[in-house]
C-alpha atoms as one frame of an Amber mdcrd trajectory, in Angstrom:
protein
  10.400 -12.331  -3.524   9.310 -11.678   0.079   5.606 -11.582   0.828   3.836
 -10.346   3.942   0.164 -10.829   4.787  -1.885  -8.534   7.011  -5.584  -8.555
   7.955  -7.527  -5.343   8.553 -11.106  -4.684   9.603 -12.389  -1.306   8.399
 -15.695   0.521   8.383 -17.424   0.701   4.995 -17.658   4.271   3.726 -14.891
   5.511   6.069 -11.335   6.300   5.029  -8.457   4.146   6.267  -4.697   4.236
   5.799  -2.037   1.699   4.968   1.553   2.705   5.717   4.436   0.852   4.052
   8.184   1.441   4.333   9.659   2.643   1.032  13.115   3.728  -0.130  12.365
   6.536  -2.604  16.010   7.686  -2.764  16.891   4.284  -4.263  13.789   4.267
  -6.469  11.852   1.648  -4.457   8.206   2.666  -4.165   5.031   0.704  -3.492
   2.376   0.250  -6.190  -1.109  -1.174  -5.851  -1.412  -4.282  -8.019  -4.883
  -4.744  -9.517  -6.905  -2.892  -6.861 -10.431  -4.245  -6.236 -13.292  -2.282
  -7.813 -14.962  -1.595  -4.461 -11.879   0.096  -2.962 -10.980   3.648  -3.940
  -7.468   5.079  -3.643  -7.976   8.602  -2.283  -4.300   9.565  -2.023  -0.770
   8.180  -2.069   1.945  10.244  -0.382   5.458   9.822   0.976   5.963  10.865
   4.580   9.679  11.225   5.278  10.976   9.557   8.422  14.709   9.749   7.733
  16.980  12.776   7.383  19.652  10.640   5.695  20.140  10.754   1.935  18.615
   7.590   0.498  17.028   6.736   3.848  13.771   4.925   4.379  10.448   6.736
   4.291   6.854   5.804   4.893   4.534   5.675   1.910   0.948   6.283   3.026
  -2.069   5.078   1.046  -5.452   6.585   1.967  -8.338   4.372   0.826 -12.065
   3.937   1.269 -14.168   0.774   0.957 -17.491   1.870  -0.513 -19.386  -1.324
   0.320 -19.194  -4.007   3.019 -17.323  -7.127   1.961 -13.958  -8.864   1.913
 -11.204  -7.716  -0.414  -7.601  -8.659  -1.163  -5.344  -5.661  -1.686  -1.843
  -6.355  -3.060   1.081  -3.929  -3.036   4.406  -4.473  -4.831   7.693  -2.772
  -3.927   9.685  -2.028  -7.072  11.448   0.535  -9.154   9.373   2.012 -11.991
  11.556   0.443 -14.676  11.459  -3.048 -13.148   8.749  -5.492 -14.185   8.612
  -7.633 -11.034   8.445  -6.388  -7.431  11.208  -7.352  -5.026   8.626  -7.639
  -2.256   4.843  -7.865  -1.996   2.469  -7.088   0.811  -1.054  -8.552   0.771
  -3.795  -6.994   2.887  -6.999  -8.918   3.564  -9.548  -6.157   4.061 -12.884
  -6.809   5.741 -15.223  -3.822   5.405 -18.148  -3.875   7.827
């Protein structure tokens, strides 16, 4: 399993986005794994960036950190019927 780590500094109470490359035509979508209590998922949408059938797209997560603090946010790329993600992406969020 591949894992990427990214650090973000956000403003508490303000919305922020995380964009991840997905392959919805092949069933590969990102899921939040155990989101922290202090972070709220406002929306999750797919923004197409490819005209090709089965091409890559961007999956956009809109979130808000309600309180200042540090949080670990983990996303897994997998098909709905699979138990384990083929890739994970960990975001270290610092809300100020």
